[in-house]
Biopython code that builds the backbone (N, CA, C, O; Angstrom):
import numpy as np
from Bio.PDB.StructureBuilder import StructureBuilder

atoms = [
    (1, "MET", "N", (-13.811, -11.536, 12.369)),
    (1, "MET", "CA", (-13.460, -11.525, 10.970)),
    (1, "MET", "C", (-12.316, -12.526, 10.749)),
    (1, "MET", "O", (-11.345, -12.542, 11.506)),
    (2, "LYS", "N", (-12.437, -13.343, 9.726)),
    (2, "LYS", "CA", (-11.409, -14.314, 9.402)),
    (2, "LYS", "C", (-10.507, -13.764, 8.304)),
    (2, "LYS", "O", (-10.966, -13.111, 7.366)),
    (3, "GLU", "N", (-9.215, -14.043, 8.442)),
    (3, "GLU", "CA", (-8.252, -13.629, 7.427)),
    (3, "GLU", "C", (-7.456, -14.853, 6.996)),
    (3, "GLU", "O", (-7.074, -15.687, 7.817)),
    (4, "GLU", "N", (-7.215, -14.942, 5.688)),
    (4, "GLU", "CA", (-6.397, -16.018, 5.142)),
    (4, "GLU", "C", (-5.364, -15.396, 4.204)),
    (4, "GLU", "O", (-5.673, -14.484, 3.437)),
    (5, "VAL", "N", (-4.132, -15.906, 4.279)),
    (5, "VAL", "CA", (-3.052, -15.445, 3.409)),
    (5, "VAL", "C", (-2.492, -16.685, 2.707)),
    (5, "VAL", "O", (-2.318, -17.737, 3.322)),
    (6, "PHE", "N", (-2.215, -16.542, 1.406)),
    (6, "PHE", "CA", (-1.795, -17.674, 0.595)),
    (6, "PHE", "C", (-0.386, -17.479, 0.050)),
    (6, "PHE", "O", (0.055, -16.353, -0.177)),
    (7, "TYR", "N", (0.320, -18.605, -0.159)),
    (7, "TYR", "CA", (1.603, -18.579, -0.868)),
    (7, "TYR", "C", (1.329, -18.238, -2.335)),
    (7, "TYR", "O", (0.182, -18.289, -2.779)),
    (8, "SER", "N", (2.371, -17.894, -3.083)),
    (8, "SER", "CA", (2.204, -17.521, -4.489)),
    (8, "SER", "C", (1.658, -18.672, -5.339)),
    (8, "SER", "O", (1.092, -18.443, -6.408)),
    (9, "ASP", "N", (1.830, -19.918, -4.859)),
    (9, "ASP", "CA", (1.311, -21.063, -5.625)),
    (9, "ASP", "C", (-0.144, -21.383, -5.271)),
    (9, "ASP", "O", (-0.714, -22.345, -5.785)),
    (10, "GLY", "N", (-0.743, -20.569, -4.389)),
    (10, "GLY", "CA", (-2.145, -20.743, -4.039)),
    (10, "GLY", "C", (-2.404, -21.553, -2.789)),
    (10, "GLY", "O", (-3.543, -21.630, -2.330)),
    (11, "LYS", "N", (-1.361, -22.167, -2.223)),
    (11, "LYS", "CA", (-1.540, -22.925, -0.981)),
    (11, "LYS", "C", (-1.674, -21.961, 0.194)),
    (11, "LYS", "O", (-1.102, -20.871, 0.194)),
    (12, "LEU", "N", (-2.437, -22.384, 1.183)),
    (12, "LEU", "CA", (-2.674, -21.555, 2.369)),
    (12, "LEU", "C", (-1.387, -21.388, 3.171)),
    (12, "LEU", "O", (-0.718, -22.372, 3.488)),
    (13, "ASN", "N", (-1.043, -20.154, 3.497)),
    (13, "ASN", "CA", (0.121, -19.831, 4.321)),
    (13, "ASN", "C", (-0.303, -19.749, 5.784)),
    (13, "ASN", "O", (0.319, -20.366, 6.650)),
    (14, "TRP", "N", (-1.347, -18.999, 6.056)),
    (14, "TRP", "CA", (-1.892, -18.928, 7.409)),
    (14, "TRP", "C", (-3.321, -18.421, 7.390)),
    (14, "TRP", "O", (-3.770, -17.778, 6.441)),
    (15, "SER", "N", (-4.028, -18.739, 8.485)),
    (15, "SER", "CA", (-5.394, -18.237, 8.647)),
    (15, "SER", "C", (-5.630, -17.961, 10.125)),
    (15, "SER", "O", (-5.060, -18.615, 10.999)),
    (16, "GLY", "N", (-6.470, -16.990, 10.378)),
    (16, "GLY", "CA", (-6.776, -16.639, 11.758)),
    (16, "GLY", "C", (-7.967, -15.712, 11.839)),
    (16, "GLY", "O", (-8.463, -15.213, 10.829)),
    (17, "ASN", "N", (-8.408, -15.496, 13.043)),
    (17, "ASN", "CA", (-9.591, -14.674, 13.297)),
    (17, "ASN", "C", (-9.234, -13.438, 14.115)),
    (17, "ASN", "O", (-8.304, -13.439, 14.921)),
    (18, "TYR", "N", (-10.002, -12.397, 13.876)),
    (18, "TYR", "CA", (-9.884, -11.157, 14.639)),
    (18, "TYR", "C", (-11.208, -10.867, 15.336)),
    (18, "TYR", "O", (-12.283, -11.171, 14.819)),
    (19, "LYS", "N", (-11.103, -10.280, 16.501)),
    (19, "LYS", "CA", (-12.265, -9.773, 17.220)),
    (19, "LYS", "C", (-11.863, -8.398, 17.738)),
    (19, "LYS", "O", (-10.888, -8.264, 18.477)),
    (20, "ARG", "N", (-12.610, -7.393, 17.351)),
    (20, "ARG", "CA", (-12.287, -5.997, 17.710)),
    (20, "ARG", "C", (-10.852, -5.633, 17.311)),
    (20, "ARG", "O", (-10.123, -4.985, 18.061)),
    (21, "ASN", "N", (-10.472, -6.075, 16.104)),
    (21, "ASN", "CA", (-9.176, -5.753, 15.491)),
    (21, "ASN", "C", (-7.964, -6.363, 16.179)),
    (21, "ASN", "O", (-6.847, -5.899, 15.952)),
    (22, "VAL", "N", (-8.142, -7.384, 17.008)),
    (22, "VAL", "CA", (-7.007, -8.112, 17.586)),
    (22, "VAL", "C", (-7.218, -9.611, 17.374)),
    (22, "VAL", "O", (-8.346, -10.071, 17.197)),
    (23, "GLU", "N", (-6.125, -10.359, 17.394)),
    (23, "GLU", "CA", (-6.201, -11.800, 17.203)),
    (23, "GLU", "C", (-7.091, -12.419, 18.283)),
    (23, "GLU", "O", (-6.999, -12.083, 19.463)),
    (24, "HIS", "N", (-7.953, -13.334, 17.836)),
    (24, "HIS", "CA", (-8.855, -13.988, 18.784)),
    (24, "HIS", "C", (-9.285, -15.331, 18.196)),
    (24, "HIS", "O", (-9.760, -15.402, 17.063)),
    (25, "GLY", "N", (-9.115, -16.374, 18.969)),
    (25, "GLY", "CA", (-9.492, -17.704, 18.496)),
    (25, "GLY", "C", (-8.317, -18.435, 17.859)),
    (25, "GLY", "O", (-7.154, -18.131, 18.122)),
    (26, "LEU", "N", (-8.649, -19.396, 17.023)),
    (26, "LEU", "CA", (-7.645, -20.278, 16.422)),
    (26, "LEU", "C", (-6.902, -19.601, 15.274)),
    (26, "LEU", "O", (-7.504, -18.985, 14.395)),
    (27, "TRP", "N", (-5.576, -19.735, 15.311)),
    (27, "TRP", "CA", (-4.700, -19.299, 14.231)),
    (27, "TRP", "C", (-3.884, -20.503, 13.809)),
    (27, "TRP", "O", (-3.376, -21.243, 14.651)),
    (28, "GLN", "N", (-3.755, -20.703, 12.484)),
    (28, "GLN", "CA", (-2.983, -21.820, 11.975)),
    (28, "GLN", "C", (-2.047, -21.348, 10.876)),
    (28, "GLN", "O", (-2.429, -20.569, 10.002)),
    (29, "PHE", "N", (-0.811, -21.834, 10.935)),
    (29, "PHE", "CA", (0.235, -21.491, 9.979)),
    (29, "PHE", "C", (0.686, -22.775, 9.290)),
    (29, "PHE", "O", (0.742, -23.836, 9.912)),
    (30, "TYR", "N", (1.008, -22.668, 7.997)),
    (30, "TYR", "CA", (1.309, -23.851, 7.203)),
    (30, "TYR", "C", (2.683, -23.756, 6.552)),
    (30, "TYR", "O", (3.136, -22.675, 6.178)),
    (31, "HIS", "N", (3.340, -24.912, 6.424)),
    (31, "HIS", "CA", (4.570, -25.003, 5.644)),
    (31, "HIS", "C", (4.214, -24.812, 4.167)),
    (31, "HIS", "O", (3.050, -24.943, 3.788)),
    (32, "SER", "N", (5.195, -24.508, 3.348)),
    (32, "SER", "CA", (4.942, -24.298, 1.915)),
    (32, "SER", "C", (4.478, -25.577, 1.221)),
    (32, "SER", "O", (3.931, -25.513, 0.120)),
    (33, "ASN", "N", (4.690, -26.741, 1.848)),
    (33, "ASN", "CA", (4.223, -27.998, 1.256)),
    (33, "ASN", "C", (2.754, -28.284, 1.597)),
    (33, "ASN", "O", (2.211, -29.310, 1.189)),
    (34, "GLY", "N", (2.111, -27.370, 2.349)),
    (34, "GLY", "CA", (0.703, -27.509, 2.689)),
    (34, "GLY", "C", (0.430, -28.150, 4.034)),
    (34, "GLY", "O", (-0.710, -28.145, 4.500)),
    (35, "LYS", "N", (1.454, -28.701, 4.668)),
    (35, "LYS", "CA", (1.253, -29.337, 5.975)),
    (35, "LYS", "C", (1.237, -28.287, 7.082)),
    (35, "LYS", "O", (1.905, -27.257, 6.995)),
    (36, "LEU", "N", (0.462, -28.571, 8.117)),
    (36, "LEU", "CA", (0.338, -27.659, 9.254)),
    (36, "LEU", "C", (1.693, -27.438, 9.919)),
    (36, "LEU", "O", (2.431, -28.390, 10.176)),
    (37, "LYS", "N", (2.011, -26.184, 10.191)),
    (37, "LYS", "CA", (3.273, -25.803, 10.835)),
    (37, "LYS", "C", (3.045, -25.477, 12.306)),
    (37, "LYS", "O", (3.765, -25.972, 13.173)),
    (38, "THR", "N", (2.041, -24.642, 12.590)),
    (38, "THR", "CA", (1.761, -24.208, 13.954)),
    (38, "THR", "C", (0.271, -23.979, 14.121)),
    (38, "THR", "O", (-0.401, -23.474, 13.222)),
    (39, "SER", "N", (-0.234, -24.356, 15.278)),
    (39, "SER", "CA", (-1.619, -24.097, 15.639)),
    (39, "SER", "C", (-1.606, -23.369, 16.978)),
    (39, "SER", "O", (-1.063, -23.875, 17.960)),
    (40, "GLU", "N", (-2.204, -22.184, 17.015)),
    (40, "GLU", "CA", (-2.178, -21.329, 18.206)),
    (40, "GLU", "C", (-3.576, -20.815, 18.514)),
    (40, "GLU", "O", (-4.427, -20.722, 17.629)),
    (41, "THR", "N", (-3.799, -20.486, 19.774)),
    (41, "THR", "CA", (-5.077, -19.901, 20.172)),
    (41, "THR", "C", (-4.809, -18.563, 20.850)),
    (41, "THR", "O", (-3.922, -18.439, 21.695)),
    (42, "TYR", "N", (-5.594, -17.571, 20.459)),
    (42, "TYR", "CA", (-5.471, -16.225, 21.020)),
    (42, "TYR", "C", (-6.757, -15.837, 21.731)),
    (42, "TYR", "O", (-7.850, -16.270, 21.367)),
    (43, "SER", "N", (-6.597, -15.018, 22.745)),
    (43, "SER", "CA", (-7.731, -14.442, 23.448)),
    (43, "SER", "C", (-7.466, -12.947, 23.588)),
    (43, "SER", "O", (-6.561, -12.529, 24.310)),
    (44, "ASN", "N", (-8.260, -12.161, 22.896)),
    (44, "ASN", "CA", (-8.118, -10.698, 22.935)),
    (44, "ASN", "C", (-6.695, -10.228, 22.652)),
    (44, "ASN", "O", (-6.158, -9.375, 23.358)),
    (45, "GLY", "N", (-6.087, -10.805, 21.597)),
    (45, "GLY", "CA", (-4.768, -10.360, 21.148)),
    (45, "GLY", "C", (-3.591, -10.990, 21.841)),
    (45, "GLY", "O", (-2.448, -10.675, 21.507)),
    (46, "LYS", "N", (-3.826, -11.877, 22.801)),
    (46, "LYS", "CA", (-2.738, -12.525, 23.533)),
    (46, "LYS", "C", (-2.837, -14.033, 23.380)),
    (46, "LYS", "O", (-3.920, -14.615, 23.442)),
    (47, "GLU", "N", (-1.657, -14.662, 23.175)),
    (47, "GLU", "CA", (-1.666, -16.117, 23.072)),
    (47, "GLU", "C", (-2.124, -16.721, 24.384)),
    (47, "GLU", "O", (-1.726, -16.286, 25.465)),
    (48, "ASN", "N", (-2.974, -17.739, 24.266)),
    (48, "ASN", "CA", (-3.523, -18.433, 25.423)),
    (48, "ASN", "C", (-3.646, -19.907, 25.094)),
    (48, "ASN", "O", (-4.064, -20.264, 23.993)),
    (49, "GLY", "N", (-3.293, -20.753, 26.019)),
    (49, "GLY", "CA", (-3.426, -22.190, 25.798)),
    (49, "GLY", "C", (-2.167, -22.797, 25.226)),
    (49, "GLY", "O", (-1.070, -22.273, 25.415)),
    (50, "ILE", "N", (-2.329, -23.904, 24.528)),
    (50, "ILE", "CA", (-1.191, -24.654, 24.002)),
    (50, "ILE", "C", (-1.021, -24.369, 22.519)),
    (50, "ILE", "O", (-1.951, -24.531, 21.730)),
    (51, "SER", "N", (0.185, -23.942, 22.151)),
    (51, "SER", "CA", (0.561, -23.790, 20.749)),
    (51, "SER", "C", (1.342, -25.037, 20.363)),
    (51, "SER", "O", (2.285, -25.431, 21.050)),
    (52, "THR", "N", (0.941, -25.650, 19.259)),
    (52, "THR", "CA", (1.585, -26.879, 18.817)),
    (52, "THR", "C", (2.328, -26.618, 17.518)),
    (52, "THR", "O", (1.790, -26.007, 16.594)),
    (53, "HIS", "N", (3.578, -27.089, 17.453)),
    (53, "HIS", "CA", (4.439, -26.891, 16.284)),
    (53, "HIS", "C", (4.729, -28.238, 15.638)),
    (53, "HIS", "O", (4.931, -29.241, 16.323)),
    (54, "TYR", "N", (4.747, -28.244, 14.298)),
    (54, "TYR", "CA", (4.939, -29.466, 13.526)),
    (54, "TYR", "C", (6.085, -29.306, 12.534)),
    (54, "TYR", "O", (6.352, -28.206, 12.049)),
    (55, "SER", "N", (6.758, -30.414, 12.238)),
    (55, "SER", "CA", (7.807, -30.413, 11.208)),
    (55, "SER", "C", (7.159, -30.383, 9.828)),
    (55, "SER", "O", (5.937, -30.479, 9.709)),
    (56, "GLU", "N", (7.969, -30.253, 8.796)),
    (56, "GLU", "CA", (7.455, -30.232, 7.421)),
    (56, "GLU", "C", (6.850, -31.576, 7.025)),
    (56, "GLU", "O", (6.096, -31.653, 6.055)),
    (57, "THR", "N", (7.174, -32.635, 7.766)),
    (57, "THR", "CA", (6.605, -33.950, 7.468)),
    (57, "THR", "C", (5.327, -34.212, 8.263)),
    (57, "THR", "O", (4.682, -35.244, 8.082)),
    (58, "GLY", "N", (4.959, -33.270, 9.150)),
    (58, "GLY", "CA", (3.733, -33.406, 9.928)),
    (58, "GLY", "C", (3.925, -33.950, 11.330)),
    (58, "GLY", "O", (2.949, -34.147, 12.053)),
    (59, "LYS", "N", (5.176, -34.198, 11.729)),
    (59, "LYS", "CA", (5.459, -34.710, 13.067)),
    (59, "LYS", "C", (5.380, -33.581, 14.096)),
    (59, "LYS", "O", (5.934, -32.502, 13.887)),
    (60, "LYS", "N", (4.689, -33.838, 15.207)),
    (60, "LYS", "CA", (4.608, -32.852, 16.286)),
    (60, "LYS", "C", (5.992, -32.729, 16.929)),
    (60, "LYS", "O", (6.560, -33.724, 17.379)),
    (61, "ILE", "N", (6.533, -31.511, 16.970)),
    (61, "ILE", "CA", (7.895, -31.331, 17.460)),
    (61, "ILE", "C", (8.005, -30.477, 18.728)),
    (61, "ILE", "O", (9.003, -30.562, 19.443)),
    (62, "LYS", "N", (6.987, -29.655, 19.011)),
    (62, "LYS", "CA", (7.086, -28.770, 20.174)),
    (62, "LYS", "C", (5.706, -28.314, 20.613)),
    (62, "LYS", "O", (4.807, -28.128, 19.793)),
    (63, "GLU", "N", (5.552, -28.137, 21.917)),
    (63, "GLU", "CA", (4.354, -27.515, 22.475)),
    (63, "GLU", "C", (4.784, -26.343, 23.344)),
    (63, "GLU", "O", (5.748, -26.436, 24.103)),
    (64, "GLU", "N", (4.064, -25.254, 23.223)),
    (64, "GLU", "CA", (4.286, -24.088, 24.077)),
    (64, "GLU", "C", (3.002, -23.830, 24.846)),
    (64, "GLU", "O", (1.914, -23.837, 24.271)),
    (65, "HIS", "N", (3.131, -23.603, 26.137)),
    (65, "HIS", "CA", (1.974, -23.333, 26.991)),
    (65, "HIS", "C", (1.970, -21.838, 27.310)),
    (65, "HIS", "O", (2.921, -21.312, 27.888)),
    (66, "TRP", "N", (0.885, -21.165, 26.923)),
    (66, "TRP", "CA", (0.767, -19.718, 27.062)),
    (66, "TRP", "C", (-0.370, -19.344, 27.998)),
    (66, "TRP", "O", (-1.398, -20.018, 28.052)),
    (67, "ARG", "N", (-0.165, -18.254, 28.735)),
    (67, "ARG", "CA", (-1.229, -17.690, 29.569)),
    (67, "ARG", "C", (-1.168, -16.169, 29.451)),
    (67, "ARG", "O", (-0.192, -15.541, 29.862)),
    (68, "ASN", "N", (-2.212, -15.593, 28.891)),
    (68, "ASN", "CA", (-2.312, -14.132, 28.728)),
    (68, "ASN", "C", (-1.089, -13.520, 28.061)),
    (68, "ASN", "O", (-0.600, -12.472, 28.485)),
    (69, "GLY", "N", (-0.592, -14.183, 27.008)),
    (69, "GLY", "CA", (0.522, -13.653, 26.235)),
    (69, "GLY", "C", (1.891, -13.951, 26.794)),
    (69, "GLY", "O", (2.887, -13.491, 26.236)),
    (70, "LYS", "N", (1.981, -14.710, 27.886)),
    (70, "LYS", "CA", (3.266, -15.042, 28.484)),
    (70, "LYS", "C", (3.534, -16.534, 28.341)),
    (70, "LYS", "O", (2.685, -17.367, 28.659)),
    (71, "LEU", "N", (4.729, -16.854, 27.859)),
    (71, "LEU", "CA", (5.128, -18.239, 27.710)),
    (71, "LEU", "C", (5.407, -18.823, 29.083)),
    (71, "LEU", "O", (6.284, -18.349, 29.805)),
    (72, "MET", "N", (4.647, -19.866, 29.441)),
    (72, "MET", "CA", (4.764, -20.484, 30.765)),
    (72, "MET", "C", (5.664, -21.731, 30.729)),
    (72, "MET", "O", (6.362, -22.038, 31.695)),
    (73, "LYS", "N", (5.628, -22.435, 29.594)),
    (73, "LYS", "CA", (6.342, -23.697, 29.513)),
    (73, "LYS", "C", (6.539, -24.049, 28.049)),
    (73, "LYS", "O", (5.666, -23.799, 27.218)),
    (74, "GLU", "N", (7.701, -24.637, 27.734)),
    (74, "GLU", "CA", (7.987, -25.103, 26.385)),
    (74, "GLU", "C", (8.441, -26.554, 26.461)),
    (74, "GLU", "O", (9.319, -26.896, 27.254)),
    (75, "VAL", "N", (7.841, -27.404, 25.638)),
    (75, "VAL", "CA", (8.148, -28.821, 25.674)),
    (75, "VAL", "C", (8.588, -29.261, 24.272)),
    (75, "VAL", "O", (7.813, -29.176, 23.319)),
    (76, "GLN", "N", (9.842, -29.734, 24.152)),
    (76, "GLN", "CA", (10.329, -30.306, 22.895)),
    (76, "GLN", "C", (9.888, -31.758, 22.846)),
    (76, "GLN", "O", (10.063, -32.487, 23.822)),
    (77, "LEU", "N", (9.328, -32.187, 21.746)),
    (77, "LEU", "CA", (8.822, -33.553, 21.633)),
    (77, "LEU", "C", (9.707, -34.419, 20.751)),
    (77, "LEU", "O", (9.417, -35.599, 20.555)),
]
sb = StructureBuilder()
sb.init_structure("model")
sb.init_model(0)
sb.init_chain("A")
sb.init_seg("    ")
for serial, (resi, resn, name, xyz) in enumerate(atoms, 1):
    if name == "N":
        sb.init_residue(resn, " ", resi, " ")
    sb.init_atom(name, np.array(xyz, "f"), 0.0, 1.0, " ", f" {name:<3s}", serial, name[0])
structure = sb.get_structure()
C-alpha cells in the first residue's frame, strides 16, 4: 500500500510504501519547496541500503549506509 502526505499548500511532503503494515520499498521525503530531501529504502520495516540526503537547493549532502535497520556508515558530501 502506498501512502502520500502533503504540505498545506498541496506539495508532496513524503511518500512511501507499506507491506504487511511496515515500511517496505522506496520512501522519499521532500523539502517544502518541492525538492527531494531524502530517499530511503526499507525492507520489512528496517532501513536497508543507501539513504541519500539533499539540501533545499537539490545538492547531495550526505549518504547513509544501512543494513537491517543499523547504520553502518555515514558519508558527508
